[in-house]
C-alpha positions as a Python dict, from the first residue, in 0.01 Angstrom:
ca = {
    (1, 'M'): (0, 0, 0),
    (2, 'D'): (303, 228, -36),
    (3, 'P'): (276, 503, -301),
    (4, 'E'): (637, 429, -401),
    (5, 'L'): (522, 88, -525),
    (6, 'Q'): (245, 113, -782),
    (7, 'Y'): (177, -196, -993),
    (8, 'P'): (467, -412, -868),
    (9, 'R'): (649, -616, -1129),
    (10, 'G'): (990, -785, -1119),
    (11, 'V'): (1125, -904, -785),
    (12, 'H'): (1483, -998, -702),
    (13, 'V'): (1627, -1135, -378),
    (14, 'T'): (1999, -1062, -337),
    (15, 'P'): (2238, -1320, -187),
    (16, 'S'): (2230, -1120, 137),
    (17, 'G'): (1849, -1143, 150),
    (18, 'Q'): (1756, -793, 35),
    (19, 'V'): (1431, -785, -164),
    (20, 'L'): (1417, -548, -463),
    (21, 'V'): (1088, -472, -641),
    (22, 'C'): (1002, -272, -952),
    (23, 'G'): (716, -23, -921),
    (24, 'Y'): (597, -24, -1282),
    (25, 'S'): (352, 269, -1261),
    (26, 'S'): (542, 457, -990),
    (27, 'H'): (865, 441, -1197),
    (28, 'T'): (1067, 319, -898),
    (29, 'V'): (1286, 37, -776),
    (30, 'I'): (1247, -10, -403),
    (31, 'Q'): (1385, -233, -131),
    (32, 'V'): (1126, -397, 94),
    (33, 'D'): (1151, -611, 405),
    (34, 'H'): (1175, -988, 359),
    (35, 'E'): (796, -1020, 400),
    (36, 'G'): (725, -750, 142),
    (37, 'R'): (518, -549, 390),
    (38, 'K'): (736, -242, 446),
    (39, 'R'): (946, -21, 217),
    (40, 'L'): (1300, 13, 347),
    (41, 'A'): (1437, 241, 74),
    (42, 'T'): (1367, 385, -268),
    (43, 'L'): (1678, 291, -464),
    (44, 'L'): (1590, 437, -806),
    (45, 'S'): (1318, 658, -946),
    (46, 'N'): (1212, 849, -1255),
    (47, 'K'): (1476, 1116, -1181),
    (48, 'D'): (1738, 840, -1232),
    (49, 'G'): (1594, 755, -1574),
    (50, 'V'): (1370, 472, -1455),
    (51, 'S'): (1050, 462, -1660),
    (52, 'Y'): (814, 163, -1638),
    (53, 'P'): (1064, -79, -1480),
    (54, 'N'): (973, -440, -1548),
    (55, 'T'): (1268, -644, -1417),
    (56, 'V'): (1547, -590, -1166),
    (57, 'C'): (1864, -780, -1081),
    (58, 'Y'): (2159, -707, -852),
    (59, 'N'): (2508, -795, -980),
    (60, 'T'): (2712, -883, -671),
    (61, 'N'): (3043, -890, -862),
    (62, 'N'): (3022, -529, -979),
    (63, 'H'): (2777, -387, -722),
    (64, 'Q'): (2533, -283, -993),
    (65, 'I'): (2156, -281, -1023),
    (66, 'L'): (2031, -380, -1368),
    (67, 'V'): (1680, -266, -1458),
    (68, 'G'): (1479, -370, -1762),
    (69, 'L'): (1248, -95, -1890),
    (70, 'Y'): (925, -212, -2052),
    (71, 'T'): (832, 74, -2283),
    (72, 'S'): (1178, 149, -2423),
    (73, 'N'): (1304, -211, -2450),
    (74, 'K'): (1624, -105, -2272),
    (75, 'I'): (1830, -238, -1984),
    (76, 'I'): (1995, 29, -1774),
    (77, 'V'): (2279, -26, -1528),
    (78, 'F'): (2327, 168, -1205),
    (79, 'E'): (2651, 166, -1009),
    (80, 'L'): (2610, 146, -631),
    (81, 'Q'): (2853, 349, -428),
}
């Protein structure tokens, strides 16, 4: 019921147990608790170039978040600091 997560799509669980979810209509990628009940952080949003995210994956080797965008047929890569 969080406004940062409208029409949830792709979900990814990292090796450390973090749960990442795409908010398709909210144009966000958020981290939620392991039960999916509470938003812990908004990782990416429309201001980062995220538009209609459909899939998300975390690359542990390079510390990157990969996001597949539905309407543009693109995959964008974000470096985590």
